[in-house]
MIKEKOL-22471 format. One line per 3 residues: number of its first residue (from 0); their letters; for each residue z negated, y, x of N, C-alpha, C. Coordinates in nm, 4 decimals, m for minus. Example, Ala and Ser with C-alpha at 12.3 -4.5 7.8 and 13.67 -1.06 7.14 Angstrom:
<pts>
0	as	m0.7800 m0.5690 1.3190 m0.7800 m0.4500 1.2300 m0.7800 m0.3300 1.3200; m0.7080 m0.2250 1.2850 m0.7140 m0.1060 1.3670 m0.7870 0.0030 1.2900 $
</pts>
This chain:
<pts>
0	mnk	m0.0112 1.3576 m1.3064 0.0490 1.2543 m1.2244 0.1889 1.2269 m1.2793; 0.2801 1.1994 m1.1873 0.4165 1.1749 m1.2350 0.4217 1.0449 m1.3159; 0.5155 1.0396 m1.4069 0.5219 0.9316 m1.5057 0.5445 0.7932 m1.4449 $
3	sle	0.6183 0.7842 m1.3353 0.6415 0.6521 m1.2767 0.5130 0.5950 m1.2163; 0.4326 0.6802 m1.1528 0.3043 0.6323 m1.0986 0.2071 0.5986 m1.2112; 0.2045 0.6821 m1.3150 0.1208 0.6526 m1.4315 0.1573 0.5180 m1.4914 $
6	fkl	0.2873 0.4980 m1.5151 0.3335 0.3733 m1.5750 0.2912 0.2540 m1.4906; 0.3023 0.2683 m1.3604 0.2637 0.1593 m1.2700 0.1155 0.1239 m1.2873; 0.0292 0.2253 m1.2963 m0.1140 0.2000 m1.3167 m0.1407 0.1373 m1.4529 $
9	fdt	m0.0825 0.1947 m1.5585 m0.1022 0.1407 m1.6933 m0.0487 m0.0015 m1.7038; 0.0633 m0.0288 m1.6397 0.1259 m0.1605 m1.6453 0.0487 m0.2640 m1.5633; m0.0030 m0.2243 m1.4473 m0.0731 m0.3171 m1.3594 m0.2155 m0.3458 m1.4071 $
12	ype	m0.2809 m0.2470 m1.4667 m0.4219 m0.2613 m1.5058 m0.4443 m0.2277 m1.6532; m0.3769 m0.2954 m1.7464 m0.3921 m0.2590 m1.8878 m0.5326 m0.2828 m1.9421; m0.6076 m0.3725 m1.8800 m0.7431 m0.3991 m1.9272 m0.8441 m0.2969 m1.8741 $
15	vlr	m0.8075 m0.2201 m1.7737 m0.8985 m0.1216 m1.7137 m0.8565 0.0210 m1.7495; m0.7287 0.0460 m1.7521 m0.6750 0.1805 m1.7741 m0.5689 0.1707 m1.8842; m0.6060 0.2122 m2.0048 m0.5151 0.1970 m2.1186 m0.4456 0.3287 m2.1502 $
18	kkd	m0.3179 0.3189 m2.1775 m0.2364 0.4364 m2.2110 m0.2933 0.5105 m2.3318; m0.3433 0.4372 m2.4314 m0.3934 0.5028 m2.5529 m0.5183 0.5876 m2.5252; m0.5896 0.5595 m2.4167 m0.7045 0.6435 m2.3800 m0.6596 0.7737 m2.3143 $
21	fpt	m0.5334 0.7800 m2.2703 m0.4793 0.8981 m2.2015 m0.3427 0.9333 m2.2614; m0.3390 0.9747 m2.3877 m0.2109 0.9966 m2.4556 m0.1251 1.1068 m2.3927; m0.1862 1.2027 m2.3255 m0.1085 1.3096 m2.2613 m0.0874 1.2822 m2.1133 $
24	glp	m0.1280 1.1672 m2.0660 m0.1113 1.1311 m1.9255 m0.2394 1.1470 m1.8457; m0.2355 1.1002 m1.7239 m0.3520 1.1084 m1.6356 m0.3646 1.2512 m1.5828; m0.4821 1.3125 m1.5966 m0.4982 1.4547 m1.5642 m0.5263 1.4827 m1.4167 $
27	vdd	m0.4600 1.4104 m1.3281 m0.4751 1.4329 m1.1840 m0.3375 1.4289 m1.1196; m0.3296 1.4771 m0.9966 m0.2025 1.4789 m0.9255 m0.1769 1.3460 m0.8538; m0.0565 1.3318 m0.8004 m0.0100 1.2071 m0.7393 m0.0916 1.1601 m0.6196 $
30	gwy	m0.1525 1.2518 m0.5478 m0.2248 1.2166 m0.4257 m0.3437 1.1246 m0.4477; m0.3952 1.1211 m0.5686 m0.5081 1.0327 m0.5965 m0.4647 0.8992 m0.6548; m0.3350 0.8711 m0.6536 m0.2851 0.7430 m0.7036 m0.3521 0.6256 m0.6317 $
33	vil	m0.3582 0.6298 m0.5003 m0.4157 0.5184 m0.4229 m0.5623 0.4977 m0.4597; m0.6353 0.6069 m0.4800 m0.7756 0.5948 m0.5203 m0.7850 0.5263 m0.6557; m0.7049 0.5715 m0.7524 m0.7077 0.5101 m0.8856 m0.6647 0.3642 m0.8822 $
36	dti	m0.5604 0.3345 m0.8080 m0.5139 0.1970 m0.7946 m0.6250 0.1087 m0.7362; m0.6929 0.1589 m0.6361 m0.7985 0.0814 m0.5701 m0.9178 0.0585 m0.6618; m0.9619 0.1627 m0.7343 m1.0785 0.1408 m0.8201 m1.0440 0.0518 m0.9391 $
39	cyh	m0.9223 0.0634 m0.9923 m0.8813 m0.0267 m1.1006 m0.8774 m0.1711 m1.0510; m0.8228 m0.1909 m0.9321 m0.8197 m0.3249 m0.8723 m0.9628 m0.3770 m0.8550; m1.0508 m0.2925 m0.8037 m1.1901 m0.3328 m0.7814 m1.2567 m0.3722 m0.9132 $
42	inh	m1.2412 m0.2901 m1.0153 m1.3009 m0.3217 m1.1449 m1.2439 m0.4532 m1.1975; m1.1152 m0.4688 m1.1892 m1.0485 m0.5874 m1.2421 m1.0872 m0.7153 m1.1692; m1.1005 m0.7074 m1.0361 m1.1234 m0.8282 m0.9563 m1.2659 m0.8472 m0.9061 $
45	rin	m1.3473 m0.7431 m0.9118 m1.4823 m0.7561 m0.8573 m1.5940 m0.7276 m0.9580; m1.5623 m0.6605 m1.0668 m1.6662 m0.6303 m1.1650 m1.6446 m0.7095 m1.2934; m1.5240 m0.7080 m1.3473 m1.4989 m0.7770 m1.4735 m1.5059 m0.9288 m1.4626 $
48	vih	m1.4971 m0.9834 m1.3432 m1.5010 m1.1291 m1.3277 m1.6248 m1.1762 m1.2520; m1.7268 m1.0961 m1.2527 m1.8471 m1.1281 m1.1757 m1.9216 m1.2463 m1.2381; m1.9851 m1.3214 m1.1574 m2.0712 m1.4297 m1.2045 m2.2100 m1.3696 m1.2236 $
51	wgy	m2.2427 m1.3376 m1.3465 m2.3671 m1.2668 m1.3753 m2.4853 m1.3631 m1.3732; m2.5476 m1.3722 m1.2586 m2.6631 m1.4590 m1.2439 m2.6270 m1.5844 m1.1673; m2.7252 m1.6436 m1.1069 m2.7043 m1.7636 m1.0270 m2.7251 m1.8879 m1.1120 $
54	nhk	m2.6629 m1.9963 m1.0717 m2.6776 m2.1270 m1.1351 m2.6330 m2.1294 m1.2804; m2.5464 m2.0375 m1.3208 m2.4933 m2.0424 m1.4559 m2.3779 m2.1411 m1.4599; m2.3785 m2.2228 m1.5598 m2.2645 m2.3089 m1.5833 m2.1516 m2.2209 m1.6362 $
57	eqk	m2.0285 m2.2632 m1.6187 m1.9129 m2.1816 m1.6576 m1.9238 m2.1323 m1.8015; m1.9641 m2.2178 m1.8949 m1.9709 m2.1768 m2.0337 m2.0855 m2.0803 m2.0617; m2.1791 m2.0659 m1.9705 m2.2923 m1.9770 m1.9934 m2.2789 m1.8434 m1.9214 $
60	kih	m2.1725 m1.8247 m1.8502 m2.1534 m1.6985 m1.7807 m2.1278 m1.5876 m1.8814; m2.1740 m1.4692 m1.8478 m2.1521 m1.3536 m1.9333 m2.0353 m1.2751 m1.8760; m1.9382 m1.2461 m1.9592 m1.8205 m1.1711 m1.9157 m1.8238 m1.0318 m1.9770 $
63	cev	m1.7673 m0.9379 m1.9054 m1.7577 m0.8023 m1.9583 m1.6207 m0.7452 m1.9257; m1.5857 m0.6415 m1.9985 m1.4647 m0.5662 m1.9704 m1.5045 m0.4208 m1.9515; m1.4841 m0.3707 m1.8313 m1.5108 m0.2313 m1.8003 m1.3777 m0.1587 m1.8004 $
66	rii	m1.3709 m0.0498 m1.8762 m1.2514 0.0326 m1.8820 m1.2851 0.1754 m1.8417; m1.1873 0.2423 m1.7851 m1.2001 0.3862 m1.7591 m1.1468 0.4556 m1.8836; m1.2326 0.5347 m1.9511 m1.1892 0.5995 m2.0749 m1.1744 0.7509 m2.0601 $
69	elg	m1.2310 0.8079 m1.9552 m1.2135 0.9500 m1.9261 m1.1929 0.9660 m1.7769; m1.1068 1.0590 m1.7422 m1.0717 1.0813 m1.6034 m1.0481 1.2302 m1.5851; m1.0966 1.2838 m1.4752 m1.0756 1.4252 m1.4484 m1.1226 1.4606 m1.3093 $
72	red	m1.1500 1.5879 m1.2920 m1.2016 1.6333 m1.1636 m1.3088 1.7363 m1.1907; m1.3983 1.7521 m1.0962 m1.4991 1.8558 m1.1092 m1.4295 1.9910 m1.1166; m1.4983 2.0920 m1.1643 m1.4399 2.2258 m1.1780 m1.3675 2.2706 m1.0535 $
75	ygg	m1.2548 2.3349 m1.0757 m1.1752 2.3976 m0.9704 m1.1299 2.2991 m0.8624; m1.0826 2.1846 m0.9037 m1.0202 2.0923 m0.8088 m1.1159 2.0106 m0.7267; m1.2378 1.9909 m0.7749 m1.3349 1.9110 m0.7017 m1.3015 1.7633 m0.7076 $
78	clt	m1.3994 1.6794 m0.6799 m1.3762 1.5358 m0.6692 m1.3471 1.4707 m0.8045; m1.2939 1.3509 m0.7977 m1.2551 1.2721 m0.9141 m1.3784 1.2306 m0.9941; m1.3698 1.2459 m1.1252 m1.4786 1.2027 m1.2141 m1.4197 1.1086 m1.3192 $
81	fkf	m1.5011 1.0204 m1.3692 m1.4571 0.9317 m1.4753 m1.5747 0.8811 m1.5552; m1.5443 0.8293 m1.6734 m1.6442 0.7720 m1.7624 m1.5970 0.6320 m1.7987; m1.6909 0.5393 m1.8040 m1.6595 0.4000 m1.8331 m1.6979 0.3615 m1.9749 $
84	did	m1.6285 0.2614 m2.0268 m1.6676 0.1943 m2.1495 m1.6847 0.0475 m2.1131; m1.7919 m0.0131 m2.1616 m1.8217 m0.1526 m2.1280 m1.8254 m0.2351 m2.2563; m1.7447 m0.3395 m2.2593 m1.7467 m0.4352 m2.3698 m1.7982 m0.5675 m2.3160 $
87	wil	m1.9049 m0.6178 m2.3763 m1.9573 m0.7489 m2.3385 m1.8879 m0.8535 m2.4226; m1.8338 m0.9542 m2.3579 m1.7571 m1.0579 m2.4249 m1.8457 m1.1818 m2.4424; m1.8451 m1.2384 m2.5607 m1.9121 m1.3641 m2.5944 m2.0630 m1.3549 m2.6100 $
90	asp	m2.1318 m1.2800 m2.5266 m2.2781 m1.2771 m2.5363 m2.3300 m1.1420 m2.4896; m2.4451 m1.1057 m2.5414 m2.5091 m0.9813 m2.4967 m2.5758 m1.0055 m2.3620; m2.5761 m0.9041 m2.2775 m2.6357 m0.9219 m2.1447 m2.7883 m0.9116 m2.1492 $
93	the	m2.8499 m0.9706 m2.0515 m2.9929 m0.9481 m2.0333 m3.0099 m0.8083 m1.9754; m3.1301 m0.7581 m1.9791 m3.1585 m0.6260 m1.9222 m3.1236 m0.6247 m1.7730; m3.1535 m0.7333 m1.7048 m3.1255 m0.7436 m1.5611 m2.9746 m0.7358 m1.5323 $
96	vet	m2.8953 m0.8054 m1.6121 m2.7504 m0.8044 m1.5924 m2.6933 m0.6667 m1.6235; m2.7382 m0.6058 m1.7306 m2.6902 m0.4723 m1.7673 m2.7268 m0.3692 m1.6598; m2.8471 m0.3796 m1.6074 m2.8907 m0.2895 m1.4994 m2.8050 m0.3096 m1.3748 $
99	eln	m2.7781 m0.4350 m1.3413 m2.6945 m0.4644 m1.2240 m2.5546 m0.4072 m1.2405; m2.4949 m0.4223 m1.3587 m2.3628 m0.3660 m1.3834 m2.3656 m0.2137 m1.3695; m2.4642 m0.1499 m1.4291 m2.4740 m0.0040 m1.4189 m2.4928 0.0419 m1.2748 $
102	nrl	m2.5689 m0.0331 m1.1962 m2.5862 m0.0005 m1.0542 m2.4530 m0.0114 m0.9793; m2.3771 m0.1160 m1.0078 m2.2476 m0.1333 m0.9416 m2.1501 m0.0220 m0.9791; m2.1514 0.0160 m1.1057 m2.0631 0.1248 m1.1488 m2.1057 0.2585 m1.0874 $
105	qel	m2.2350 0.2793 m1.0711 m2.2813 0.4024 m1.0071 m2.2421 0.4048 m0.8592; m2.2528 0.2920 m0.7917 m2.2094 0.2841 m0.6520 m2.0597 0.3112 m0.6404; m1.9811 0.2564 m0.7322 m1.8370 0.2802 m0.7334 m1.8085 0.4289 m0.7576 $
108	tnl	m1.8791 0.4887 m0.8514 m1.8641 0.6312 m0.8797 m1.8948 0.7149 m0.7563; m2.0044 0.6842 m0.6898 m2.0422 0.7588 m0.5687 m1.9358 0.7466 m0.4598; m1.8856 0.6253 m0.4402 m1.7830 0.6034 m0.3388 m1.6561 0.6817 m0.3721 $
111	vqt	m1.6128 0.6759 m0.4970 m1.4911 0.7464 m0.5380 m1.5080 0.8972 m0.5245; m1.6251 0.9488 m0.5595 m1.6477 1.0929 m0.5450 m1.6427 1.1343 m0.3989; m1.6991 1.0541 m0.3112 m1.6926 1.0838 m0.1681 m1.5493 1.0761 m0.1178 $
114	wss	m1.4801 0.9709 m0.1543 m1.3417 0.9499 m0.1097 m1.2511 1.0616 m0.1602; m1.2616 1.0950 m0.2889 m1.1721 1.1967 m0.3450 m1.2056 1.3363 m0.2936; m1.3302 1.3610 m0.2563 m1.3659 1.4933 m0.2042 m1.3163 1.5126 m0.0612 $
117	rtc	m1.2576 1.4097 m0.0037 m1.2011 1.4188 0.1310 m1.0514 1.3895 0.1323; m0.9912 1.3778 0.0127 m0.8503 1.3426 0.0016 m0.7770 1.4495 m0.0782; m0.6695 1.4990 m0.0235 m0.5866 1.5983 m0.0934 m0.5285 1.5337 m0.2189 $
120	ems	m0.5556 1.5940 m0.3327 m0.5093 1.5384 m0.4588 m0.3570 1.5420 m0.4714; m0.2932 1.6317 m0.4020 m0.1482 1.6436 m0.4156 m0.0721 1.5546 m0.3185; m0.1222 1.5420 m0.1955 m0.0480 1.4661 m0.0950 m0.1065 1.3281 m0.0678 $
123	grp	m0.2354 1.3094 m0.0971 m0.3023 1.1835 m0.0652 m0.3496 1.1753 0.0781; m0.3232 1.2795 0.1567 m0.3670 1.2820 0.2962 m0.5084 1.3390 0.3059; m0.5744 1.3185 0.4186 m0.7078 1.3778 0.4358 m0.7019 1.5283 0.4153 $
126	gqn	m0.8045 1.5832 0.3515 m0.8051 1.7254 0.3221 m0.9398 1.7890 0.3455; m0.9424 1.9195 0.3315 m1.0643 1.9989 0.3419 m1.0679 2.0915 0.2223; m1.1796 2.1599 0.2063 m1.1916 2.2536 0.0962 m1.1207 2.3838 0.1322 $
129	yvs	m1.0262 2.4231 0.0492 m0.9523 2.5483 0.0657 m0.9723 2.6338 m0.0587; m0.9610 2.7658 m0.0386 m0.9806 2.8618 m0.1465 m0.8515 2.9402 m0.1660; m0.8186 2.9676 m0.2905 m0.6995 3.0456 m0.3198 m0.7154 3.1891 m0.2702 $
132	idd	m0.6141 3.2398 m0.2033 m0.6163 3.3801 m0.1608 m0.6085 3.4702 m0.2833; m0.5366 3.4269 m0.3835 m0.5128 3.5079 m0.5023 m0.6293 3.5088 m0.6002; m0.7108 3.4043 m0.5995 m0.8225 3.3954 m0.6933 m0.9386 3.3267 m0.6225 $
135	ehi	m1.0400 3.4021 m0.5881 m1.1508 3.3476 m0.5086 m1.2301 3.2398 m0.5810; m1.2091 3.2235 m0.7118 m1.2849 3.1246 m0.7873 m1.2192 2.9869 m0.7868; m1.0983 2.9771 m0.7334 m1.0294 2.8478 m0.7327 m1.0370 2.7871 m0.5932 $
138	sri	m1.0946 2.6705 m0.5854 m1.0983 2.5970 m0.4595 m1.0533 2.4541 m0.4858; m0.9933 2.3938 m0.3853 m0.9430 2.2575 m0.3976 m0.9504 2.1882 m0.2637; m0.9544 2.0563 m0.2691 m0.9433 1.9752 m0.1493 m0.7940 1.9576 m0.1227 $
141	ldp	m0.7457 2.0134 m0.0122 m0.6039 2.0096 0.0196 m0.5847 1.9784 0.1665; m0.4704 1.9205 0.1993 m0.4388 1.9082 0.3405 m0.3810 2.0430 0.3848; m0.3822 2.0745 0.5151 m0.3421 2.2078 0.5616 m0.2004 2.2494 0.5190 $
144	nva	m0.1053 2.1582 0.5177 0.0311 2.1937 0.4782 0.0407 2.2319 0.3306; m0.0262 2.1552 0.2455 m0.0256 2.1860 0.1026 m0.0989 2.3176 0.0778; m0.2115 2.3375 0.1462 m0.2870 2.4616 0.1301 m0.2022 2.5833 0.1645 $
147	kal	m0.1307 2.5750 0.2735 m0.0457 2.6867 0.3159 0.0636 2.7136 0.2119; 0.1263 2.6066 0.1630 0.2334 2.6230 0.0642 0.1827 2.6842 m0.0662; 0.0574 2.6581 m0.1013 0.0009 2.7090 m0.2266 m0.0739 2.8410 m0.2098 $
150	nfv	m0.0731 2.8960 m0.0881 m0.1409 3.0218 m0.0602 m0.2937 3.0086 m0.0672; m0.3430 2.8982 m0.0113 m0.4865 2.8753 m0.0006 m0.5257 2.8902 0.1463; m0.6481 2.9319 0.1712 m0.6987 2.9426 0.3079 m0.8259 2.8600 0.3191 $
153	nes	m0.8603 2.8227 0.4418 m0.9826 2.7472 0.4662 m1.1006 2.8242 0.4108; m1.1906 2.7540 0.3459 m1.3043 2.8181 0.2805 m1.3856 2.9041 0.3762; m1.4091 2.8570 0.4987 m1.4902 2.9339 0.5939 m1.4180 3.0631 0.6336 $
156	yhy	m1.2854 3.0598 0.6477 m1.2069 3.1789 0.6801 m1.2169 3.2816 0.5671; m1.2102 3.2320 0.4434 m1.2166 3.3180 0.3270 m1.3500 3.3937 0.3217; m1.4587 3.3243 0.3489 m1.5899 3.3885 0.3399 m1.6182 3.4810 0.4577 $
159	ekh	m1.5566 3.4568 0.5724 m1.5722 3.5474 0.6863 m1.5097 3.6826 0.6559; m1.4002 3.6835 0.5807 m1.3302 3.8085 0.5503 m1.4068 3.8914 0.4446; m1.4879 3.8254 0.3642 m1.5614 3.8986 0.2587 m1.6964 3.9311 0.3040 $
</pts>
């Protein structure tokens, strides 16, 4: 990802996406910026500030900090993958609260994998699975213009020729 977009993510979401966890930069292209921005926003505003349990007084609420500590893509340009780190602040969670958090993170993971598997990583536009003409083992989710520029063909076209 280009440095200005990286800086924007690190600067906007330092509690979710820390520069020190990615010393060589984010290992994805610019097209997934919106996806990363959205999931960081979601974690920051919908998961880290959740009211864990009903009828809790403010001082009895359990707070957590969820961070993305690993980021990548499935082999050969597949969907976005990530790993979380969870820090519980002030108190340890009950089994029920921990299970609920893990369920929410799994739902977020599933949504992001679906979204990224339909989004061109380079352009951010809707994409399909394309295969490299030069190397049949490389496939990526690309929009048609990017695929053409990179010498990729639609996966179904590639398999019809073989």
